[in-house]
PQR file of N, CA, C, O and H, with PARSE charges and radii, in Angstrom:
ATOM      1  N   UNK A   1     -14.613   5.407  -6.511 -0.4000 1.5000
ATOM      2  CA  UNK A   1     -13.436   5.971  -7.073 -0.0000 2.0000
ATOM      3  C   UNK A   1     -13.768   6.695  -8.346  0.5500 1.7000
ATOM      4  O   UNK A   1     -14.629   6.233  -9.095 -0.5500 1.4000
ATOM      5  N   UNK A   2     -13.154   7.763  -8.619 -0.4000 1.5000
ATOM      6  CA  UNK A   2     -13.346   8.534  -9.860 -0.0000 2.0000
ATOM      7  C   UNK A   2     -12.118   8.505 -10.674  0.5500 1.7000
ATOM      8  O   UNK A   2     -11.018   8.261 -10.180 -0.5500 1.4000
ATOM      9  H   UNK A   2     -12.455   8.138  -8.010  0.4000 1.0000
ATOM     10  N   UNK A   3     -12.313   8.761 -11.952 -0.4000 1.5000
ATOM     11  CA  UNK A   3     -11.194   8.958 -12.872 -0.0000 2.0000
ATOM     12  C   UNK A   3     -10.431  10.153 -12.481  0.5500 1.7000
ATOM     13  O   UNK A   3     -10.952  11.114 -11.915 -0.5500 1.4000
ATOM     14  H   UNK A   3     -13.207   8.960 -12.353  0.4000 1.0000
ATOM     15  N   UNK A   4      -9.152  10.070 -12.802 -0.4000 1.5000
ATOM     16  CA  UNK A   4      -8.269  11.224 -12.488 -0.0000 2.0000
ATOM     17  C   UNK A   4      -7.404  10.988 -11.276  0.5500 1.7000
ATOM     18  O   UNK A   4      -6.622  11.857 -10.889 -0.5500 1.4000
ATOM     19  H   UNK A   4      -8.729   9.289 -13.261  0.4000 1.0000
ATOM     20  N   UNK A   5      -7.537   9.797 -10.657 -0.4000 1.5000
ATOM     21  CA  UNK A   5      -6.686   9.508  -9.506 -0.0000 2.0000
ATOM     22  C   UNK A   5      -7.099   9.890  -8.165  0.5500 1.7000
ATOM     23  O   UNK A   5      -6.347   9.751  -7.200 -0.5500 1.4000
ATOM     24  H   UNK A   5      -8.173   9.091 -10.971  0.4000 1.0000
ATOM     25  N   UNK A   6      -8.332  10.391  -8.073 -0.4000 1.5000
ATOM     26  CA  UNK A   6      -8.806  10.729  -6.697 -0.0000 2.0000
ATOM     27  C   UNK A   6      -9.901   9.737  -6.264  0.5500 1.7000
ATOM     28  O   UNK A   6     -10.526   9.061  -7.081 -0.5500 1.4000
ATOM     29  H   UNK A   6      -8.943  10.504  -8.857  0.4000 1.0000
ATOM     30  N   UNK A   7     -10.092   9.689  -4.975 -0.4000 1.5000
ATOM     31  CA  UNK A   7     -11.132   8.810  -4.433 -0.0000 2.0000
ATOM     32  C   UNK A   7     -11.639   9.326  -3.068  0.5500 1.7000
ATOM     33  O   UNK A   7     -10.992  10.148  -2.419 -0.5500 1.4000
ATOM     34  H   UNK A   7      -9.584  10.238  -4.311  0.4000 1.0000
ATOM     35  N   UNK A   8     -12.738   8.851  -2.682 -0.4000 1.5000
ATOM     36  CA  UNK A   8     -13.270   9.203  -1.420 -0.0000 2.0000
ATOM     37  C   UNK A   8     -12.791   8.241  -0.374  0.5500 1.7000
ATOM     38  O   UNK A   8     -12.627   7.054  -0.656 -0.5500 1.4000
ATOM     39  H   UNK A   8     -13.263   8.183  -3.209  0.4000 1.0000
ATOM     40  N   UNK A   9     -12.557   8.727   0.851 -0.4000 1.5000
ATOM     41  CA  UNK A   9     -12.131   7.824   1.966 -0.0000 2.0000
ATOM     42  C   UNK A   9     -10.680   7.688   2.138  0.5500 1.7000
ATOM     43  O   UNK A   9     -10.215   7.330   3.221 -0.5500 1.4000
ATOM     44  H   UNK A   9     -12.690   9.691   1.081  0.4000 1.0000
ATOM     45  N   UNK A  10      -9.928   7.960   1.106 -0.4000 1.5000
ATOM     46  CA  UNK A  10      -8.434   7.682   1.262 -0.0000 2.0000
ATOM     47  C   UNK A  10      -7.686   9.009   1.223  0.5500 1.7000
ATOM     48  O   UNK A  10      -6.456   8.996   1.191 -0.5500 1.4000
ATOM     49  H   UNK A  10     -10.305   8.251   0.226  0.4000 1.0000
ATOM     50  N   UNK A  11      -8.392  10.193   1.224 -0.4000 1.5000
ATOM     51  CA  UNK A  11      -7.765  11.475   1.195 -0.0000 2.0000
ATOM     52  C   UNK A  11      -6.743  11.568   0.120  0.5500 1.7000
ATOM     53  O   UNK A  11      -5.606  11.969   0.371 -0.5500 1.4000
ATOM     54  H   UNK A  11      -9.392  10.203   1.250  0.4000 1.0000
ATOM     55  N   UNK A  12      -7.125  11.201  -1.100 -0.4000 1.5000
ATOM     56  CA  UNK A  12      -6.274  11.269  -2.226 -0.0000 2.0000
ATOM     57  C   UNK A  12      -6.799  12.347  -3.209  0.5500 1.7000
ATOM     58  O   UNK A  12      -8.005  12.445  -3.438 -0.5500 1.4000
ATOM     59  H   UNK A  12      -8.048  10.875  -1.305  0.4000 1.0000
ATOM     60  N   UNK A  13      -5.923  13.114  -3.756 -0.4000 1.5000
ATOM     61  CA  UNK A  13      -6.268  14.042  -4.756 -0.0000 2.0000
ATOM     62  C   UNK A  13      -5.063  14.098  -5.695  0.5500 1.7000
ATOM     63  O   UNK A  13      -3.985  14.580  -5.349 -0.5500 1.4000
ATOM     64  H   UNK A  13      -4.944  13.034  -3.569  0.4000 1.0000
ATOM     65  N   UNK A  14      -5.308  13.569  -6.924 -0.4000 1.5000
ATOM     66  CA  UNK A  14      -4.271  13.533  -7.856 -0.0000 2.0000
ATOM     67  C   UNK A  14      -3.222  12.430  -7.670  0.5500 1.7000
ATOM     68  O   UNK A  14      -2.184  12.438  -8.332 -0.5500 1.4000
ATOM     69  H   UNK A  14      -6.184  13.177  -7.206  0.4000 1.0000
ATOM     70  N   UNK A  15      -3.489  11.514  -6.794 -0.4000 1.5000
ATOM     71  CA  UNK A  15      -2.614  10.374  -6.491 -0.0000 2.0000
ATOM     72  C   UNK A  15      -2.680   9.408  -7.714  0.5500 1.7000
ATOM     73  O   UNK A  15      -3.780   9.127  -8.190 -0.5500 1.4000
ATOM     74  H   UNK A  15      -4.332  11.507  -6.256  0.4000 1.0000
ATOM     75  N   UNK A  16      -1.586   8.919  -8.211 -0.4000 1.5000
ATOM     76  CA  UNK A  16      -1.562   8.042  -9.389 -0.0000 2.0000
ATOM     77  C   UNK A  16      -2.435   6.770  -9.176  0.5500 1.7000
ATOM     78  O   UNK A  16      -2.227   6.003  -8.235 -0.5500 1.4000
ATOM     79  H   UNK A  16      -0.693   9.148  -7.825  0.4000 1.0000
ATOM     80  N   UNK A  17      -3.410   6.586 -10.086 -0.4000 1.5000
ATOM     81  CA  UNK A  17      -4.297   5.479  -9.914 -0.0000 2.0000
ATOM     82  C   UNK A  17      -3.615   4.087  -9.928  0.5500 1.7000
ATOM     83  O   UNK A  17      -4.012   3.173  -9.205 -0.5500 1.4000
ATOM     84  H   UNK A  17      -3.579   7.209 -10.850  0.4000 1.0000
ATOM     85  N   UNK A  18      -2.643   3.975 -10.722 -0.4000 1.5000
ATOM     86  CA  UNK A  18      -1.893   2.701 -10.803 -0.0000 2.0000
ATOM     87  C   UNK A  18      -1.252   2.367  -9.458  0.5500 1.7000
ATOM     88  O   UNK A  18      -1.267   1.222  -9.005 -0.5500 1.4000
ATOM     89  H   UNK A  18      -2.321   4.717 -11.309  0.4000 1.0000
ATOM     90  N   UNK A  19      -0.673   3.434  -8.817 -0.4000 1.5000
ATOM     91  CA  UNK A  19      -0.059   3.239  -7.441 -0.0000 2.0000
ATOM     92  C   UNK A  19      -1.080   2.854  -6.420  0.5500 1.7000
ATOM     93  O   UNK A  19      -0.830   1.980  -5.590 -0.5500 1.4000
ATOM     94  H   UNK A  19      -0.661   4.363  -9.185  0.4000 1.0000
ATOM     95  N   UNK A  20      -2.239   3.492  -6.460 -0.4000 1.5000
ATOM     96  CA  UNK A  20      -3.377   3.156  -5.543 -0.0000 2.0000
ATOM     97  C   UNK A  20      -3.794   1.730  -5.763  0.5500 1.7000
ATOM     98  O   UNK A  20      -3.992   1.024  -4.774 -0.5500 1.4000
ATOM     99  H   UNK A  20      -2.442   4.202  -7.134  0.4000 1.0000
ATOM    100  N   UNK A  21      -3.943   1.252  -6.955 -0.4000 1.5000
ATOM    101  CA  UNK A  21      -4.296  -0.175  -7.199 -0.0000 2.0000
ATOM    102  C   UNK A  21      -3.254  -1.082  -6.606  0.5500 1.7000
ATOM    103  O   UNK A  21      -3.562  -2.105  -5.995 -0.5500 1.4000
ATOM    104  H   UNK A  21      -3.783   1.826  -7.758  0.4000 1.0000
ATOM    105  N   UNK A  22      -1.996  -0.681  -6.800 -0.4000 1.5000
ATOM    106  CA  UNK A  22      -0.874  -1.545  -6.372 -0.0000 2.0000
ATOM    107  C   UNK A  22      -0.911  -1.656  -4.812  0.5500 1.7000
ATOM    108  O   UNK A  22      -0.752  -2.753  -4.276 -0.5500 1.4000
ATOM    109  H   UNK A  22      -1.747   0.150  -7.297  0.4000 1.0000
ATOM    110  N   UNK A  23      -1.116  -0.552  -4.106 -0.4000 1.5000
ATOM    111  CA  UNK A  23      -1.222  -0.584  -2.645 -0.0000 2.0000
ATOM    112  C   UNK A  23      -2.378  -1.441  -2.192  0.5500 1.7000
ATOM    113  O   UNK A  23      -2.235  -2.293  -1.315 -0.5500 1.4000
ATOM    114  H   UNK A  23      -1.245   0.339  -4.541  0.4000 1.0000
ATOM    115  N   UNK A  24      -3.555  -1.202  -2.817 -0.4000 1.5000
ATOM    116  CA  UNK A  24      -4.740  -2.029  -2.477 -0.0000 2.0000
ATOM    117  C   UNK A  24      -4.521  -3.497  -2.621  0.5500 1.7000
ATOM    118  O   UNK A  24      -4.851  -4.309  -1.756 -0.5500 1.4000
ATOM    119  H   UNK A  24      -3.671  -0.510  -3.530  0.4000 1.0000
ATOM    120  N   UNK A  25      -3.924  -3.816  -3.804 -0.4000 1.5000
ATOM    121  CA  UNK A  25      -3.743  -5.220  -4.089 -0.0000 2.0000
ATOM    122  C   UNK A  25      -2.733  -5.856  -3.110  0.5500 1.7000
ATOM    123  O   UNK A  25      -2.918  -6.991  -2.670 -0.5500 1.4000
ATOM    124  H   UNK A  25      -3.656  -3.157  -4.507  0.4000 1.0000
ATOM    125  N   UNK A  26      -1.679  -5.119  -2.783 -0.4000 1.5000
ATOM    126  CA  UNK A  26      -0.649  -5.570  -1.868 -0.0000 2.0000
ATOM    127  C   UNK A  26      -1.242  -5.875  -0.513  0.5500 1.7000
ATOM    128  O   UNK A  26      -1.073  -6.987  -0.013 -0.5500 1.4000
ATOM    129  H   UNK A  26      -1.529  -4.197  -3.141  0.4000 1.0000
ATOM    130  N   UNK A  27      -1.916  -4.949   0.087 -0.4000 1.5000
ATOM    131  CA  UNK A  27      -2.556  -5.107   1.390 -0.0000 2.0000
ATOM    132  C   UNK A  27      -3.610  -6.257   1.346  0.5500 1.7000
ATOM    133  O   UNK A  27      -3.603  -7.140   2.203 -0.5500 1.4000
ATOM    134  H   UNK A  27      -2.054  -4.046  -0.319  0.4000 1.0000
ATOM    135  N   UNK A  28      -4.465  -6.226   0.383 -0.4000 1.5000
ATOM    136  CA  UNK A  28      -5.565  -7.212   0.285 -0.0000 2.0000
ATOM    137  C   UNK A  28      -4.912  -8.620   0.134  0.5500 1.7000
ATOM    138  O   UNK A  28      -5.408  -9.579   0.726 -0.5500 1.4000
ATOM    139  H   UNK A  28      -4.470  -5.509  -0.314  0.4000 1.0000
ATOM    140  N   UNK A  29      -3.879  -8.749  -0.599 -0.4000 1.5000
ATOM    141  CA  UNK A  29      -3.259 -10.087  -0.873 -0.0000 2.0000
ATOM    142  C   UNK A  29      -2.631 -10.637   0.475  0.5500 1.7000
ATOM    143  O   UNK A  29      -2.828 -11.801   0.826 -0.5500 1.4000
ATOM    144  H   UNK A  29      -3.476  -7.970  -1.079  0.4000 1.0000
ATOM    145  N   UNK A  30      -1.907  -9.794   1.176 -0.4000 1.5000
ATOM    146  CA  UNK A  30      -1.239 -10.267   2.357 -0.0000 2.0000
ATOM    147  C   UNK A  30      -2.051 -10.292   3.644  0.5500 1.7000
ATOM    148  O   UNK A  30      -1.879 -11.171   4.488 -0.5500 1.4000
ATOM    149  H   UNK A  30      -1.748  -8.849   0.891  0.4000 1.0000
ATOM    150  N   UNK A  31      -2.956  -9.295   3.783 -0.4000 1.5000
ATOM    151  CA  UNK A  31      -3.757  -9.279   4.971 -0.0000 2.0000
ATOM    152  C   UNK A  31      -5.212  -9.767   4.790  0.5500 1.7000
ATOM    153  O   UNK A  31      -5.956  -9.920   5.759 -0.5500 1.4000
ATOM    154  H   UNK A  31      -3.096  -8.580   3.097  0.4000 1.0000
ATOM    155  N   UNK A  32      -5.585 -10.001   3.541 -0.4000 1.5000
ATOM    156  CA  UNK A  32      -6.951 -10.501   3.271 -0.0000 2.0000
ATOM    157  C   UNK A  32      -8.036  -9.506   3.771  0.5500 1.7000
ATOM    158  O   UNK A  32      -9.115  -9.896   4.216 -0.5500 1.4000
ATOM    159  H   UNK A  32      -4.980  -9.876   2.754  0.4000 1.0000
ATOM    160  N   UNK A  33      -7.680  -8.189   3.669 -0.4000 1.5000
ATOM    161  CA  UNK A  33      -8.664  -7.193   4.068 -0.0000 2.0000
ATOM    162  C   UNK A  33      -9.575  -6.885   2.887  0.5500 1.7000
ATOM    163  O   UNK A  33      -9.088  -6.925   1.758 -0.5500 1.4000
ATOM    164  H   UNK A  33      -6.803  -7.873   3.308  0.4000 1.0000
ATOM    165  N   UNK A  34     -10.816  -6.592   3.052 -0.4000 1.5000
ATOM    166  CA  UNK A  34     -11.676  -6.339   1.931 -0.0000 2.0000
ATOM    167  C   UNK A  34     -11.381  -4.896   1.326  0.5500 1.7000
ATOM    168  O   UNK A  34     -10.933  -3.988   2.025 -0.5500 1.4000
ATOM    169  H   UNK A  34     -11.212  -6.559   3.970  0.4000 1.0000
ATOM    170  N   UNK A  35     -11.643  -4.768   0.082 -0.4000 1.5000
ATOM    171  CA  UNK A  35     -11.397  -3.528  -0.678 -0.0000 2.0000
ATOM    172  C   UNK A  35     -11.969  -2.329   0.036  0.5500 1.7000
ATOM    173  O   UNK A  35     -11.284  -1.314   0.164 -0.5500 1.4000
ATOM    174  H   UNK A  35     -12.007  -5.506  -0.486  0.4000 1.0000
ATOM    175  N   UNK A  36     -13.220  -2.409   0.515 -0.4000 1.5000
ATOM    176  CA  UNK A  36     -13.853  -1.224   1.111 -0.0000 2.0000
ATOM    177  C   UNK A  36     -13.122  -0.799   2.383  0.5500 1.7000
ATOM    178  O   UNK A  36     -12.993   0.392   2.665 -0.5500 1.4000
ATOM    179  H   UNK A  36     -13.776  -3.234   0.411  0.4000 1.0000
ATOM    180  N   UNK A  37     -12.659  -1.752   3.125 -0.4000 1.5000
ATOM    181  CA  UNK A  37     -11.915  -1.444   4.404 -0.0000 2.0000
ATOM    182  C   UNK A  37     -10.517  -0.780   4.018  0.5500 1.7000
ATOM    183  O   UNK A  37     -10.092   0.146   4.709 -0.5500 1.4000
ATOM    184  H   UNK A  37     -12.763  -2.719   2.896  0.4000 1.0000
ATOM    185  N   UNK A  38      -9.860  -1.209   3.012 -0.4000 1.5000
ATOM    186  CA  UNK A  38      -8.584  -0.672   2.625 -0.0000 2.0000
ATOM    187  C   UNK A  38      -8.807   0.771   2.091  0.5500 1.7000
ATOM    188  O   UNK A  38      -8.016   1.677   2.354 -0.5500 1.4000
ATOM    189  H   UNK A  38     -10.204  -1.961   2.450  0.4000 1.0000
ATOM    190  N   UNK A  39      -9.906   0.946   1.338 -0.4000 1.5000
ATOM    191  CA  UNK A  39     -10.199   2.303   0.787 -0.0000 2.0000
ATOM    192  C   UNK A  39     -10.474   3.315   1.867  0.5500 1.7000
ATOM    193  O   UNK A  39     -10.315   4.518   1.657 -0.5500 1.4000
ATOM    194  H   UNK A  39     -10.549   0.210   1.124  0.4000 1.0000
ATOM    195  N   UNK A  40     -10.877   2.845   3.000 -0.4000 1.5000
ATOM    196  CA  UNK A  40     -11.225   3.789   4.149 -0.0000 2.0000
ATOM    197  C   UNK A  40      -9.930   4.227   4.841  0.5500 1.7000
ATOM    198  O   UNK A  40      -9.970   5.165   5.636 -0.5500 1.4000
ATOM    199  H   UNK A  40     -11.006   1.868   3.170  0.4000 1.0000
ATOM    200  N   UNK A  41      -8.800   3.596   4.577 -0.4000 1.5000
ATOM    201  CA  UNK A  41      -7.611   4.071   5.254 -0.0000 2.0000
ATOM    202  C   UNK A  41      -7.159   5.386   4.664  0.5500 1.7000
ATOM    203  O   UNK A  41      -7.352   5.664   3.481 -0.5500 1.4000
ATOM    204  H   UNK A  41      -8.767   2.834   3.931  0.4000 1.0000
ATOM    205  N   UNK A  42      -6.563   6.172   5.504 -0.4000 1.5000
ATOM    206  CA  UNK A  42      -5.947   7.454   5.005 -0.0000 2.0000
ATOM    207  C   UNK A  42      -4.669   6.989   4.252  0.5500 1.7000
ATOM    208  O   UNK A  42      -4.057   5.963   4.551 -0.5500 1.4000
ATOM    209  H   UNK A  42      -6.406   5.946   6.465  0.4000 1.0000
ATOM    210  N   UNK A  43      -4.333   7.809   3.280 -0.4000 1.5000
ATOM    211  CA  UNK A  43      -3.166   7.492   2.426 -0.0000 2.0000
ATOM    212  C   UNK A  43      -1.946   7.181   3.273  0.5500 1.7000
ATOM    213  O   UNK A  43      -1.298   6.174   2.991 -0.5500 1.4000
ATOM    214  H   UNK A  43      -4.831   8.642   3.038  0.4000 1.0000
ATOM    215  N   UNK A  44      -1.577   7.947   4.277 -0.4000 1.5000
ATOM    216  CA  UNK A  44      -0.412   7.648   5.116 -0.0000 2.0000
ATOM    217  C   UNK A  44      -0.476   6.320   5.786  0.5500 1.7000
ATOM    218  O   UNK A  44       0.522   5.607   5.888 -0.5500 1.4000
ATOM    219  H   UNK A  44      -2.104   8.766   4.506  0.4000 1.0000
ATOM    220  N   UNK A  45      -1.662   5.984   6.248 -0.4000 1.5000
ATOM    221  CA  UNK A  45      -1.811   4.677   6.959 -0.0000 2.0000
ATOM    222  C   UNK A  45      -1.690   3.548   6.026  0.5500 1.7000
ATOM    223  O   UNK A  45      -1.106   2.514   6.351 -0.5500 1.4000
ATOM    224  H   UNK A  45      -2.472   6.564   6.165  0.4000 1.0000
ATOM    225  N   UNK A  46      -2.267   3.736   4.796 -0.4000 1.5000
ATOM    226  CA  UNK A  46      -2.220   2.657   3.792 -0.0000 2.0000
ATOM    227  C   UNK A  46      -0.734   2.441   3.365  0.5500 1.7000
ATOM    228  O   UNK A  46      -0.304   1.293   3.253 -0.5500 1.4000
ATOM    229  H   UNK A  46      -2.741   4.575   4.532  0.4000 1.0000
ATOM    230  N   UNK A  47       0.041   3.505   3.129 -0.4000 1.5000
ATOM    231  CA  UNK A  47       1.390   3.336   2.685 -0.0000 2.0000
ATOM    232  C   UNK A  47       2.196   2.734   3.875  0.5500 1.7000
ATOM    233  O   UNK A  47       3.120   1.959   3.630 -0.5500 1.4000
ATOM    234  H   UNK A  47      -0.308   4.437   3.219  0.4000 1.0000
ATOM    235  N   UNK A  48       1.873   3.068   5.169 -0.4000 1.5000
ATOM    236  CA  UNK A  48       2.609   2.572   6.271 -0.0000 2.0000
ATOM    237  C   UNK A  48       2.336   0.981   6.342  0.5500 1.7000
ATOM    238  O   UNK A  48       3.261   0.216   6.616 -0.5500 1.4000
ATOM    239  H   UNK A  48       1.123   3.698   5.369  0.4000 1.0000
ATOM    240  N   UNK A  49       1.134   0.551   6.107 -0.4000 1.5000
ATOM    241  CA  UNK A  49       0.897  -0.869   6.111 -0.0000 2.0000
ATOM    242  C   UNK A  49       1.716  -1.544   5.028  0.5500 1.7000
ATOM    243  O   UNK A  49       2.276  -2.611   5.277 -0.5500 1.4000
ATOM    244  H   UNK A  49       0.382   1.173   5.885  0.4000 1.0000
ATOM    245  N   UNK A  50       1.813  -0.956   3.809 -0.4000 1.5000
ATOM    246  CA  UNK A  50       2.651  -1.470   2.730 -0.0000 2.0000
ATOM    247  C   UNK A  50       4.154  -1.543   3.205  0.5500 1.7000
ATOM    248  O   UNK A  50       4.855  -2.505   2.892 -0.5500 1.4000
ATOM    249  H   UNK A  50       1.358  -0.089   3.607  0.4000 1.0000
ATOM    250  N   UNK A  51       4.591  -0.581   3.910 -0.4000 1.5000
ATOM    251  CA  UNK A  51       5.970  -0.598   4.435 -0.0000 2.0000
ATOM    252  C   UNK A  51       6.157  -1.724   5.414  0.5500 1.7000
ATOM    253  O   UNK A  51       7.177  -2.413   5.392 -0.5500 1.4000
ATOM    254  H   UNK A  51       4.021   0.201   4.165  0.4000 1.0000
ATOM    255  N   UNK A  52       5.194  -1.913   6.261 -0.4000 1.5000
ATOM    256  CA  UNK A  52       5.254  -2.986   7.290 -0.0000 2.0000
ATOM    257  C   UNK A  52       5.261  -4.373   6.649  0.5500 1.7000
ATOM    258  O   UNK A  52       6.034  -5.245   7.047 -0.5500 1.4000
ATOM    259  H   UNK A  52       4.365  -1.353   6.279  0.4000 1.0000
ATOM    260  N   UNK A  53       4.417  -4.564   5.681 -0.4000 1.5000
ATOM    261  CA  UNK A  53       4.400  -5.849   4.957 -0.0000 2.0000
ATOM    262  C   UNK A  53       5.747  -6.068   4.323  0.5500 1.7000
ATOM    263  O   UNK A  53       6.283  -7.174   4.398 -0.5500 1.4000
ATOM    264  H   UNK A  53       3.790  -3.856   5.358  0.4000 1.0000
ATOM    265  N   UNK A  54       6.329  -5.028   3.684 -0.4000 1.5000
ATOM    266  CA  UNK A  54       7.600  -5.184   3.009 -0.0000 2.0000
ATOM    267  C   UNK A  54       8.698  -5.489   4.022  0.5500 1.7000
ATOM    268  O   UNK A  54       9.599  -6.276   3.733 -0.5500 1.4000
ATOM    269  H   UNK A  54       5.893  -4.130   3.623  0.4000 1.0000
ATOM    270  N   UNK A  55       8.634  -4.862   5.237 -0.4000 1.5000
ATOM    271  CA  UNK A  55       9.588  -5.095   6.264 -0.0000 2.0000
ATOM    272  C   UNK A  55       9.556  -6.564   6.703  0.5500 1.7000
ATOM    273  O   UNK A  55      10.598  -7.191   6.892 -0.5500 1.4000
ATOM    274  H   UNK A  55       7.901  -4.223   5.472  0.4000 1.0000
ATOM    275  N   UNK A  56       8.342  -7.096   6.860 -0.4000 1.5000
ATOM    276  CA  UNK A  56       8.171  -8.531   7.229 -0.0000 2.0000
ATOM    277  C   UNK A  56       8.851  -9.397   6.187  0.5500 1.7000
ATOM    278  O   UNK A  56       9.537 -10.353   6.548 -0.5500 1.4000
ATOM    279  H   UNK A  56       7.496  -6.586   6.706  0.4000 1.0000
ATOM    280  N   UNK A  57       8.687  -9.099   4.916 -0.4000 1.5000
ATOM    281  CA  UNK A  57       9.353  -9.873   3.886 -0.0000 2.0000
ATOM    282  C   UNK A  57      10.792  -9.803   3.870  0.5500 1.7000
ATOM    283  O   UNK A  57      11.460 -10.806   3.618 -0.5500 1.4000
ATOM    284  H   UNK A  57       8.130  -8.322   4.623  0.4000 1.0000
ATOM    285  N   UNK A  58      11.344  -8.622   4.138 -0.4000 1.5000
ATOM    286  CA  UNK A  58      12.779  -8.466   4.218 -0.0000 2.0000
ATOM    287  C   UNK A  58      13.364  -9.364   5.360  0.5500 1.7000
ATOM    288  O   UNK A  58      14.367 -10.058   5.194 -0.5500 1.4000
ATOM    289  H   UNK A  58      10.801  -7.807   4.343  0.4000 1.0000
ATOM    290  N   UNK A  59      12.660  -9.297   6.532 -0.4000 1.5000
ATOM    291  CA  UNK A  59      13.163 -10.104   7.611 -0.0000 2.0000
ATOM    292  C   UNK A  59      13.048 -11.566   7.329  0.5500 1.7000
ATOM    293  O   UNK A  59      13.966 -12.312   7.670 -0.5500 1.4000
ATOM    294  H   UNK A  59      11.846  -8.733   6.667  0.4000 1.0000
ATOM    295  N   UNK A  60      11.997 -12.019   6.737 -0.4000 1.5000
ATOM    296  CA  UNK A  60      11.847 -13.413   6.397 -0.0000 2.0000
ATOM    297  C   UNK A  60      12.837 -13.864   5.412  0.5500 1.7000
ATOM    298  O   UNK A  60      13.312 -15.000   5.446 -0.5500 1.4000
ATOM    299  H   UNK A  60      11.251 -11.413   6.460  0.4000 1.0000
ATOM    300  N   UNK A  61      13.158 -12.963   4.514 -0.4000 1.5000
ATOM    301  CA  UNK A  61      14.132 -13.377   3.455 -0.0000 2.0000
ATOM    302  C   UNK A  61      15.501 -12.903   3.731  0.5500 1.7000
ATOM    303  O   UNK A  61      16.394 -13.024   2.892 -0.5500 1.4000
ATOM    304  H   UNK A  61      12.772 -12.040   4.486  0.4000 1.0000
ATOM    305  N   UNK A  62      15.696 -12.336   4.954 -0.4000 1.5000
ATOM    306  CA  UNK A  62      17.009 -11.822   5.377 -0.0000 2.0000
ATOM    307  C   UNK A  62      17.654 -10.927   4.318  0.5500 1.7000
ATOM    308  O   UNK A  62      18.846 -11.017   4.025 -0.5500 1.4000
ATOM    309  H   UNK A  62      14.970 -12.238   5.635  0.4000 1.0000
ATOM    310  N   UNK A  63      16.784 -10.037   3.744 -0.4000 1.5000
ATOM    311  CA  UNK A  63      17.174  -9.124   2.757 -0.0000 2.0000
ATOM    312  C   UNK A  63      17.543  -7.740   3.424  0.5500 1.7000
ATOM    313  O   UNK A  63      16.716  -7.209   4.165 -0.5500 1.4000
ATOM    314  H   UNK A  63      15.816  -9.964   3.982  0.4000 1.0000
ATOM    315  N   UNK A  64      18.672  -7.188   3.198 -0.4000 1.5000
ATOM    316  CA  UNK A  64      18.919  -5.809   3.827 -0.0000 2.0000
ATOM    317  C   UNK A  64      17.980  -4.811   3.312  0.5500 1.7000
ATOM    318  O   UNK A  64      17.453  -4.928   2.206 -0.5500 1.4000
ATOM    319  H   UNK A  64      19.344  -7.620   2.596  0.4000 1.0000
ATOM    320  N   UNK A  65      17.757  -3.782   4.145 -0.4000 1.5000
ATOM    321  CA  UNK A  65      16.828  -2.671   3.805 -0.0000 2.0000
ATOM    322  C   UNK A  65      17.229  -2.071   2.401  0.5500 1.7000
ATOM    323  O   UNK A  65      16.374  -1.764   1.570 -0.5500 1.4000
ATOM    324  H   UNK A  65      18.186  -3.687   5.043  0.4000 1.0000
ATOM    325  N   UNK A  66      18.541  -1.928   2.197 -0.4000 1.5000
ATOM    326  CA  UNK A  66      18.994  -1.377   0.927 -0.0000 2.0000
ATOM    327  C   UNK A  66      19.838  -2.449   0.225  0.5500 1.7000
ATOM    328  O   UNK A  66      21.013  -2.622   0.546 -0.5500 1.4000
ATOM    329  H   UNK A  66      19.236  -2.177   2.871  0.4000 1.0000
ATOM    330  N   UNK A  67      19.254  -3.146  -0.704 -0.4000 1.5000
ATOM    331  CA  UNK A  67      19.904  -4.217  -1.443 -0.0000 2.0000
ATOM    332  C   UNK A  67      21.226  -3.770  -2.086  0.5500 1.7000
ATOM    333  O   UNK A  67      22.031  -4.644  -2.407 -0.5500 1.4000
ATOM    334  H   UNK A  67      18.299  -3.005  -0.964  0.4000 1.0000
ATOM    335  N   UNK A  68      21.506  -2.493  -2.294 -0.4000 1.5000
ATOM    336  CA  UNK A  68      22.666  -2.050  -2.943 -0.0000 2.0000
ATOM    337  C   UNK A  68      23.812  -1.849  -2.002  0.5500 1.7000
ATOM    338  O   UNK A  68      24.922  -1.573  -2.457 -0.5500 1.4000
ATOM    339  H   UNK A  68      20.852  -1.783  -2.034  0.4000 1.0000
ATOM    340  N   UNK A  69      23.611  -1.970  -0.725 -0.4000 1.5000
ATOM    341  CA  UNK A  69      24.699  -1.929   0.306 -0.0000 2.0000
ATOM    342  C   UNK A  69      24.975  -3.306   0.834  0.5500 1.7000
ATOM    343  O   UNK A  69      24.057  -4.095   1.061 -0.5500 1.4000
ATOM    344  H   UNK A  69      22.709  -2.194  -0.355  0.4000 1.0000
ATOM    345  N   UNK A  70      26.195  -3.584   1.021 -0.4000 1.5000
ATOM    346  CA  UNK A  70      26.618  -4.961   1.485 -0.0000 2.0000
ATOM    347  C   UNK A  70      26.205  -5.126   2.961  0.5500 1.7000
ATOM    348  O   UNK A  70      26.449  -6.175   3.557 -0.5500 1.4000
ATOM    349  H   UNK A  70      26.940  -2.943   0.837  0.4000 1.0000
TER
END
């Protein structure tokens, strides 16, 4: 990974580094995938996995997709 928010393997150019770390930590924590494997995911695939994990949490917690709607 290089400074400036870009990295190899993830097709990122100018992507916020804090957001990248957040996604990596989220997937690694829940799926126990190694860093190198997560970094090889394309950006869209990585964000899709984050969405799927979040969806699982909503179902388990019975939280609506939009918490601002009844």
